[in-house]
C-alpha positions in Angstrom: 34.5 32.4 -14.3 38.0 32.6 -15.7 37.7 36.4 -15.8 37.9 36.5 -12.0 41.6 35.7 -12.2 42.1 38.9 -14.2 39.9 41.3 -12.3 42.1 41.2 -9.3 44.9 42.8 -11.4 42.5 45.5 -12.5 42.4 46.7 -8.9 46.2 46.7 -8.8 46.4 48.7 -12.0 43.8 51.2 -10.6 45.8 51.5 -7.4 48.9 52.2 -9.3 47.2 54.9 -11.4 45.7 56.6 -8.3 49.1 56.5 -6.5 50.8 58.2 -9.5 48.0 60.8 -9.6 48.5 61.4 -5.8 52.2 61.8 -6.3 51.7 64.3 -9.1 49.2 66.3 -7.0 51.6 66.2 -4.1 54.3 67.7 -6.2 52.0 70.5 -7.3 51.0 71.1 -3.6 47.4 70.2 -4.2 45.0 68.0 -2.2 45.9 64.4 -2.8 44.1 62.5 0.0 41.3 61.1 -2.0 43.6 59.6 -4.6 45.8 58.1 -1.9 42.7 56.6 -0.2 41.6 55.0 -3.5 45.1 53.7 -4.0 45.0 52.0 -0.6 41.6 50.6 -1.2 42.7 49.2 -4.6 45.7 47.4 -3.0 43.4 46.0 -0.2 40.9 44.8 -2.8 43.7 43.1 -4.8 44.8 41.1 -1.9 41.2 40.4 -0.8 40.2 39.1 -4.2 43.3 37.0 -4.5 42.7 35.4 -1.1 39.0 34.9 -2.0 39.9 33.3 -5.3 42.3 30.9 -3.7 39.7 29.8 -1.2 37.1 29.4 -3.9 39.5 27.2 -6.0 40.3 25.0 -3.0 36.6 24.6 -2.3 36.0 23.4 -5.8 38.8 20.9 -5.7 37.3 19.0 -2.7 34.9 16.3 -3.6 
């Protein structure tokens, strides 16, 4: 269960990689919308998983 703390950062790393790829494609005047969409989804998933993990930890602390 400890791996759930690290998986949220995988979404953040993936979002960063997609954002860099979108920037490079933008510089080359290519289509970059899919990469930008995946970057936004990765950022959303990072915050969603972080919030879900905090709620899960609070629920386990209560008797």
